N, CA, C and O atoms as a GROMACS GRO file, in nm:
protein
  312
    1UNK      N    1   2.078   1.953   0.055
    1UNK     CA    2   2.012   1.988  -0.073
    1UNK      C    3   1.877   1.898  -0.073
    1UNK      O    4   1.869   1.782  -0.035
    2UNK      N    5   1.778   1.975  -0.122
    2UNK     CA    6   1.640   1.930  -0.145
    2UNK      C    7   1.627   1.804  -0.245
    2UNK      O    8   1.709   1.787  -0.336
    3UNK      N    9   1.549   1.739  -0.229
    3UNK     CA   10   1.535   1.605  -0.312
    3UNK      C   11   1.452   1.674  -0.427
    3UNK      O   12   1.338   1.716  -0.408
    4UNK      N   13   1.513   1.682  -0.537
    4UNK     CA   14   1.436   1.730  -0.668
    4UNK      C   15   1.339   1.638  -0.719
    4UNK      O   16   1.247   1.679  -0.789
    5UNK      N   17   1.351   1.511  -0.688
    5UNK     CA   18   1.281   1.394  -0.770
    5UNK      C   19   1.126   1.398  -0.706
    5UNK      O   20   1.027   1.350  -0.762
    6UNK      N   21   1.124   1.458  -0.593
    6UNK     CA   22   0.994   1.443  -0.524
    6UNK      C   23   0.886   1.560  -0.595
    6UNK      O   24   0.915   1.678  -0.613
    7UNK      N   25   0.777   1.506  -0.623
    7UNK     CA   26   0.659   1.571  -0.686
    7UNK      C   27   0.586   1.643  -0.575
    7UNK      O   28   0.588   1.607  -0.458
    8UNK      N   29   0.519   1.754  -0.624
    8UNK     CA   30   0.455   1.836  -0.514
    8UNK      C   31   0.307   1.781  -0.558
    8UNK      O   32   0.286   1.749  -0.676
    9UNK      N   33   0.196   1.770  -0.446
    9UNK     CA   34   0.079   1.732  -0.469
    9UNK      C   35  -0.003   1.816  -0.550
    9UNK      O   36   0.014   1.936  -0.531
   10UNK      N   37  -0.092   1.781  -0.641
   10UNK     CA   38  -0.173   1.867  -0.730
   10UNK      C   39  -0.279   1.925  -0.634
   10UNK      O   40  -0.307   2.044  -0.651
   11UNK      N   41  -0.341   1.860  -0.540
   11UNK     CA   42  -0.435   1.936  -0.440
   11UNK      C   43  -0.376   2.056  -0.388
   11UNK      O   44  -0.260   2.059  -0.346
   12UNK      N   45  -0.451   2.152  -0.388
   12UNK     CA   46  -0.416   2.294  -0.326
   12UNK      C   47  -0.381   2.296  -0.168
   12UNK      O   48  -0.291   2.357  -0.110
   13UNK      N   49  -0.486   2.206  -0.118
   13UNK     CA   50  -0.459   2.201   0.035
   13UNK      C   51  -0.352   2.092   0.070
   13UNK      O   52  -0.286   2.120   0.171
   14UNK      N   53  -0.326   1.998   0.023
   14UNK     CA   54  -0.223   1.907   0.032
   14UNK      C   55  -0.083   1.985   0.006
   14UNK      O   56   0.009   1.976   0.087
   15UNK      N   57  -0.074   2.067  -0.118
   15UNK     CA   58   0.049   2.155  -0.147
   15UNK      C   59   0.076   2.239  -0.045
   15UNK      O   60   0.191   2.248  -0.003
   16UNK      N   61  -0.040   2.321   0.016
   16UNK     CA   62  -0.008   2.414   0.100
   16UNK      C   63   0.047   2.343   0.252
   16UNK      O   64   0.123   2.405   0.327
   17UNK      N   65   0.003   2.225   0.280
   17UNK     CA   66   0.034   2.152   0.384
   17UNK      C   67   0.188   2.115   0.379
   17UNK      O   68   0.267   2.128   0.473
   18UNK      N   69   0.217   2.067   0.251
   18UNK     CA   70   0.355   2.034   0.245
   18UNK      C   71   0.452   2.139   0.243
   18UNK      O   72   0.563   2.124   0.292
   19UNK      N   73   0.411   2.257   0.183
   19UNK     CA   74   0.500   2.356   0.196
   19UNK      C   75   0.534   2.419   0.336
   19UNK      O   76   0.644   2.457   0.374
   20UNK      N   77   0.419   2.423   0.400
   20UNK     CA   78   0.416   2.450   0.558
   20UNK      C   79   0.530   2.353   0.629
   20UNK      O   80   0.629   2.392   0.690
   21UNK      N   81   0.496   2.239   0.609
   21UNK     CA   82   0.574   2.126   0.674
   21UNK      C   83   0.727   2.125   0.638
   21UNK      O   84   0.820   2.100   0.715
   22UNK      N   85   0.735   2.156   0.511
   22UNK     CA   86   0.891   2.176   0.460
   22UNK      C   87   0.948   2.303   0.530
   22UNK      O   88   1.060   2.294   0.580
   23UNK      N   89   0.880   2.421   0.539
   23UNK     CA   90   0.932   2.537   0.592
   23UNK      C   91   0.954   2.531   0.740
   23UNK      O   92   1.049   2.592   0.789
   24UNK      N   93   0.866   2.455   0.821
   24UNK     CA   94   0.883   2.467   0.960
   24UNK      C   95   0.964   2.319   1.008
   24UNK      O   96   0.976   2.289   1.127
   25UNK      N   97   1.003   2.253   0.924
   25UNK     CA   98   1.086   2.130   0.935
   25UNK      C   99   1.036   2.040   1.034
   25UNK      O  100   1.110   1.987   1.117
   26UNK      N  101   0.899   2.018   1.025
   26UNK     CA  102   0.825   1.927   1.123
   26UNK      C  103   0.852   1.780   1.098
   26UNK      O  104   0.847   1.740   0.981
   27UNK      N  105   0.875   1.707   1.180
   27UNK     CA  106   0.895   1.562   1.159
   27UNK      C  107   0.763   1.486   1.140
   27UNK      O  108   0.671   1.521   1.214
   28UNK      N  109   0.743   1.405   1.066
   28UNK     CA  110   0.630   1.326   1.020
   28UNK      C  111   0.608   1.213   1.150
   28UNK      O  112   0.696   1.142   1.199
   29UNK      N  113   0.473   1.222   1.186
   29UNK     CA  114   0.451   1.118   1.295
   29UNK      C  115   0.472   0.976   1.239
   29UNK      O  116   0.459   0.943   1.121
   30UNK      N  117   0.515   0.880   1.363
   30UNK     CA  118   0.535   0.736   1.302
   30UNK      C  119   0.403   0.673   1.292
   30UNK      O  120   0.325   0.686   1.387
   31UNK      N  121   0.364   0.596   1.173
   31UNK     CA  122   0.247   0.540   1.156
   31UNK      C  123   0.213   0.432   1.256
   31UNK      O  124   0.096   0.406   1.285
   32UNK      N  125   0.342   0.354   1.322
   32UNK     CA  126   0.307   0.257   1.424
   32UNK      C  127   0.318   0.315   1.547
   32UNK      O  128   0.339   0.233   1.636
   33UNK      N  129   0.310   0.431   1.583
   33UNK     CA  130   0.320   0.501   1.701
   33UNK      C  131   0.198   0.459   1.794
   33UNK      O  132   0.086   0.481   1.747
   34UNK      N  133   0.204   0.412   1.899
   34UNK     CA  134   0.087   0.362   1.983
   34UNK      C  135   0.032   0.237   1.968
   34UNK      O  136  -0.058   0.198   2.042
   35UNK      N  137   0.086   0.160   1.864
   35UNK     CA  138   0.036   0.032   1.825
   35UNK      C  139   0.124  -0.069   1.921
   35UNK      O  140   0.236  -0.037   1.958
   36UNK      N  141   0.063  -0.193   1.957
   36UNK     CA  142   0.134  -0.300   2.000
   36UNK      C  143   0.243  -0.345   1.928
   36UNK      O  144   0.207  -0.375   1.814
   37UNK      N  145   0.365  -0.364   1.948
   37UNK     CA  146   0.475  -0.400   1.854
   37UNK      C  147   0.462  -0.563   1.824
   37UNK      O  148   0.499  -0.613   1.718
   38UNK      N  149   0.408  -0.634   1.927
   38UNK     CA  150   0.369  -0.770   1.915
   38UNK      C  151   0.257  -0.776   1.794
   38UNK      O  152   0.278  -0.851   1.698
   39UNK      N  153   0.168  -0.714   1.798
   39UNK     CA  154   0.041  -0.706   1.719
   39UNK      C  155   0.104  -0.668   1.570
   39UNK      O  156   0.063  -0.736   1.476
   40UNK      N  157   0.196  -0.570   1.544
   40UNK     CA  158   0.228  -0.523   1.434
   40UNK      C  159   0.301  -0.630   1.381
   40UNK      O  160   0.276  -0.661   1.264
   41UNK      N  161   0.393  -0.698   1.449
   41UNK     CA  162   0.479  -0.799   1.392
   41UNK      C  163   0.401  -0.919   1.342
   41UNK      O  164   0.420  -0.969   1.231
   42UNK      N  165   0.312  -0.962   1.430
   42UNK     CA  166   0.211  -1.069   1.383
   42UNK      C  167   0.154  -1.044   1.258
   42UNK      O  168   0.169  -1.129   1.170
   43UNK      N  169   0.083  -0.930   1.235
   43UNK     CA  170   0.019  -0.869   1.117
   43UNK      C  171   0.122  -0.872   0.990
   43UNK      O  172   0.092  -0.920   0.881
   44UNK      N  173   0.222  -0.826   1.015
   44UNK     CA  174   0.332  -0.817   0.902
   44UNK      C  175   0.364  -0.969   0.878
   44UNK      O  176   0.353  -1.005   0.761
   45UNK      N  177   0.399  -1.054   0.960
   45UNK     CA  178   0.411  -1.196   0.925
   45UNK      C  179   0.295  -1.265   0.838
   45UNK      O  180   0.318  -1.336   0.740
   46UNK      N  181   0.193  -1.240   0.878
   46UNK     CA  182   0.082  -1.301   0.799
   46UNK      C  183   0.065  -1.240   0.658
   46UNK      O  184   0.028  -1.310   0.563
   47UNK      N  185   0.091  -1.109   0.646
   47UNK     CA  186   0.070  -1.052   0.530
   47UNK      C  187   0.171  -1.107   0.432
   47UNK      O  188   0.135  -1.142   0.320
   48UNK      N  189   0.305  -1.118   0.473
   48UNK     CA  190   0.403  -1.183   0.400
   48UNK      C  191   0.382  -1.322   0.341
   48UNK      O  192   0.417  -1.358   0.229
   49UNK      N  193   0.328  -1.384   0.420
   49UNK     CA  194   0.311  -1.530   0.375
   49UNK      C  195   0.165  -1.564   0.313
   49UNK      O  196   0.140  -1.675   0.266
   50UNK      N  197   0.079  -1.465   0.317
   50UNK     CA  198  -0.056  -1.485   0.261
   50UNK      C  199  -0.085  -1.535   0.129
   50UNK      O  200  -0.150  -1.637   0.105
   51UNK      N  201  -0.025  -1.450   0.034
   51UNK     CA  202  -0.035  -1.499  -0.114
   51UNK      C  203   0.028  -1.632  -0.158
   51UNK      O  204  -0.020  -1.709  -0.241
   52UNK      N  205   0.147  -1.648  -0.086
   52UNK     CA  206   0.201  -1.774  -0.141
   52UNK      C  207   0.137  -1.886  -0.077
   52UNK      O  208   0.118  -1.985  -0.147
   53UNK      N  209   0.097  -1.888   0.054
   53UNK     CA  210   0.022  -1.975   0.101
   53UNK      C  211  -0.114  -2.014   0.032
   53UNK      O  212  -0.150  -2.131   0.021
   54UNK      N  213  -0.180  -1.919  -0.009
   54UNK     CA  214  -0.303  -1.918  -0.075
   54UNK      C  215  -0.271  -1.991  -0.221
   54UNK      O  216  -0.341  -2.084  -0.262
   55UNK      N  217  -0.169  -1.942  -0.287
   55UNK     CA  218  -0.136  -2.007  -0.413
   55UNK      C  219  -0.102  -2.145  -0.406
   55UNK      O  220  -0.128  -2.222  -0.499
   56UNK      N  221  -0.039  -2.185  -0.289
   56UNK     CA  222   0.007  -2.329  -0.275
   56UNK      C  223  -0.099  -2.410  -0.274
   56UNK      O  224  -0.084  -2.515  -0.336
   57UNK      N  225  -0.226  -2.387  -0.210
   57UNK     CA  226  -0.322  -2.468  -0.183
   57UNK      C  227  -0.427  -2.471  -0.299
   57UNK      O  228  -0.512  -2.560  -0.303
   58UNK      N  229  -0.418  -2.366  -0.398
   58UNK     CA  230  -0.496  -2.373  -0.490
   58UNK      C  231  -0.465  -2.483  -0.605
   58UNK      O  232  -0.352  -2.496  -0.652
   59UNK      N  233  -0.575  -2.560  -0.646
   59UNK     CA  234  -0.558  -2.636  -0.776
   59UNK      C  235  -0.536  -2.574  -0.900
   59UNK      O  236  -0.570  -2.456  -0.914
   60UNK      N  237  -0.486  -2.635  -0.987
   60UNK     CA  238  -0.484  -2.556  -1.142
   60UNK      C  239  -0.602  -2.522  -1.181
   60UNK      O  240  -0.613  -2.413  -1.237
   61UNK      N  241  -0.709  -2.598  -1.164
   61UNK     CA  242  -0.856  -2.544  -1.222
   61UNK      C  243  -0.900  -2.423  -1.140
   61UNK      O  244  -0.960  -2.328  -1.192
   62UNK      N  245  -0.868  -2.430  -1.012
   62UNK     CA  246  -0.905  -2.303  -0.927
   62UNK      C  247  -0.803  -2.182  -0.963
   62UNK      O  248  -0.841  -2.066  -0.949
   63UNK      N  249  -0.695  -2.208  -1.003
   63UNK     CA  250  -0.618  -2.077  -1.045
   63UNK      C  251  -0.666  -2.022  -1.192
   63UNK      O  252  -0.653  -1.904  -1.226
   64UNK      N  253  -0.717  -2.114  -1.267
   64UNK     CA  254  -0.742  -2.078  -1.410
   64UNK      C  255  -0.885  -2.003  -1.379
   64UNK      O  256  -0.906  -1.890  -1.424
   65UNK      N  257  -0.978  -2.068  -1.305
   65UNK     CA  258  -1.097  -1.990  -1.293
   65UNK      C  259  -1.090  -1.848  -1.238
   65UNK      O  260  -1.164  -1.760  -1.282
   66UNK      N  261  -0.998  -1.825  -1.138
   66UNK     CA  262  -0.956  -1.702  -1.074
   66UNK      C  263  -0.900  -1.621  -1.181
   66UNK      O  264  -0.918  -1.499  -1.173
   67UNK      N  265  -0.833  -1.668  -1.280
   67UNK     CA  266  -0.751  -1.595  -1.392
   67UNK      C  267  -0.866  -1.537  -1.483
   67UNK      O  268  -0.874  -1.419  -1.518
   68UNK      N  269  -0.952  -1.636  -1.514
   68UNK     CA  270  -1.068  -1.596  -1.609
   68UNK      C  271  -1.151  -1.490  -1.551
   68UNK      O  272  -1.178  -1.391  -1.620
   69UNK      N  273  -1.193  -1.502  -1.431
   69UNK     CA  274  -1.263  -1.396  -1.359
   69UNK      C  275  -1.197  -1.266  -1.376
   69UNK      O  276  -1.257  -1.167  -1.417
   70UNK      N  277  -1.067  -1.267  -1.342
   70UNK     CA  278  -0.993  -1.148  -1.330
   70UNK      C  279  -0.980  -1.072  -1.474
   70UNK      O  280  -0.992  -0.950  -1.485
   71UNK      N  281  -0.953  -1.158  -1.581
   71UNK     CA  282  -0.936  -1.091  -1.700
   71UNK      C  283  -1.081  -1.042  -1.764
   71UNK      O  284  -1.084  -0.946  -1.841
   72UNK      N  285  -1.193  -1.110  -1.730
   72UNK     CA  286  -1.312  -1.078  -1.749
   72UNK      C  287  -1.347  -0.936  -1.686
   72UNK      O  288  -1.414  -0.856  -1.751
   73UNK      N  289  -1.303  -0.906  -1.566
   73UNK     CA  290  -1.334  -0.788  -1.490
   73UNK      C  291  -1.224  -0.680  -1.544
   73UNK      O  292  -1.252  -0.561  -1.549
   74UNK      N  293  -1.114  -0.726  -1.580
   74UNK     CA  294  -1.027  -0.628  -1.631
   74UNK      C  295  -1.066  -0.553  -1.765
   74UNK      O  296  -1.050  -0.432  -1.780
   75UNK      N  297  -1.127  -0.647  -1.871
   75UNK     CA  298  -1.150  -0.583  -1.994
   75UNK      C  299  -1.299  -0.563  -2.011
   75UNK      O  300  -1.339  -0.540  -2.125
   76UNK      N  301  -1.392  -0.569  -1.905
   76UNK     CA  302  -1.523  -0.518  -1.903
   76UNK      C  303  -1.534  -0.380  -1.910
   76UNK      O  304  -1.466  -0.303  -1.842
   77UNK      N  305  -1.629  -0.344  -2.001
   77UNK     CA  306  -1.654  -0.197  -2.010
   77UNK      C  307  -1.700  -0.147  -1.895
   77UNK      O  308  -1.784  -0.214  -1.834
   78UNK      N  309  -1.650  -0.006  -1.835
   78UNK     CA  310  -1.652   0.054  -1.716
   78UNK      C  311  -1.804   0.081  -1.693
   78UNK      O  312  -1.842   0.137  -1.590
   0.00000   0.00000   0.00000
């Protein structure tokens, strides 16, 4: 049974490609295909601990400055 919760792309070219791939039942390529598994693993480990490690070494004053800068950027006129 088809997945009814999946939305179709709004772009006509992507919609056409989606319909063709559904009709021909092509498998999607693996994004990690051809990459060194050790390098993929190493990059994943670094990405998982990066934010926590950065937050642990920041002082309260540094966190406050970062938050103020983010709020100013968020509410600034476009």
